[in-house]
C-alpha positions, 0 to 999 in steps of 0.5 A, spaced: 500 500 500 502 507 498 500 513 501 501 519 496 502 526 499 501 533 495 502 539 499 499 546 497 505 549 498 509 544 494 509 543 486 511 536 487 508 529 490 512 525 495 510 518 497 510 513 503 511 506 499 510 499 503 512 494 498 510 487 498 515 483 503 515 477 499 515 480 492 521 485 494 525 479 497 524 475 491 526 480 486 532 482 491 535 475 490 534 475 483 537 482 482 543 481 486 541 485 492 543 482 499 540 484 506 533 482 510 527 486 508 528 492 512 535 493 509 532 492 502 527 498 504 533 502 506 538 501 500 538 507 496 539 503 490 533 499 491 529 506 493 531 509 486 529 502 482 522 502 486 521 510 484 523 509 477 518 503 476 513 507 479 514 512 474 514 507 468 507 504 471 505 511 471 507 512 464 503 506 462 497 508 466 498 515 462 499 519 468 501 526 467 508 528 469 505 532 475 501 526 478 508 522 479 511 522 486 518 525 485 521 522 492 519 516 496 520 513 503 520 506 503 517 503 509 518 496 511 512 496 516 505 495 513 499 500 514 494 496 519 489 497 523 493 495 529 498 501 528 492 506 527 493 507 519 488 503 517 480 503 519 478 496 521 475 495 513 482 496 511 481 503 508 487 508 509 486 514 514 490 519 510 490 524 516 493 519 521 498 517 515 500 524 514 501 526 521 505 519 522 510 520 517 510 528 517 518 528 519 519 523 513 515 527 508 518 534 510 525 531 509 523 528 502 520 535 500 527 538 503 531 533 499 527 535 493 528 543 494 536 542 495 536 538 489 533 543 485 537 548 488 543 544 485 540 544 478 538 551 478 546 553 479 548 548 474 
């Protein structure tokens, strides 16, 4: 499950991504990545590959450029009713998720701003 966040003061989207553990571990083995599920979620190369795959899938779905997340945080802990991020019927509690990941979201936006500043200096 994923959470895509847009801030009215920002021109880009960011996302919290929870990959399927079994799929990620199988994919990692086939592609030469080591480590457990949590380590894979923290691996910057894996994060970049997931973001690129999201872009590819978005293009296939004919999304517009502004509809793509520009940065992601890969979370190993699934959203669940137990951690308060899903309802008992497994619907995402968007405000709770936003509040829970506020620091990560702010870091993603800060990193995007810094990267943009570097590009504009070139």
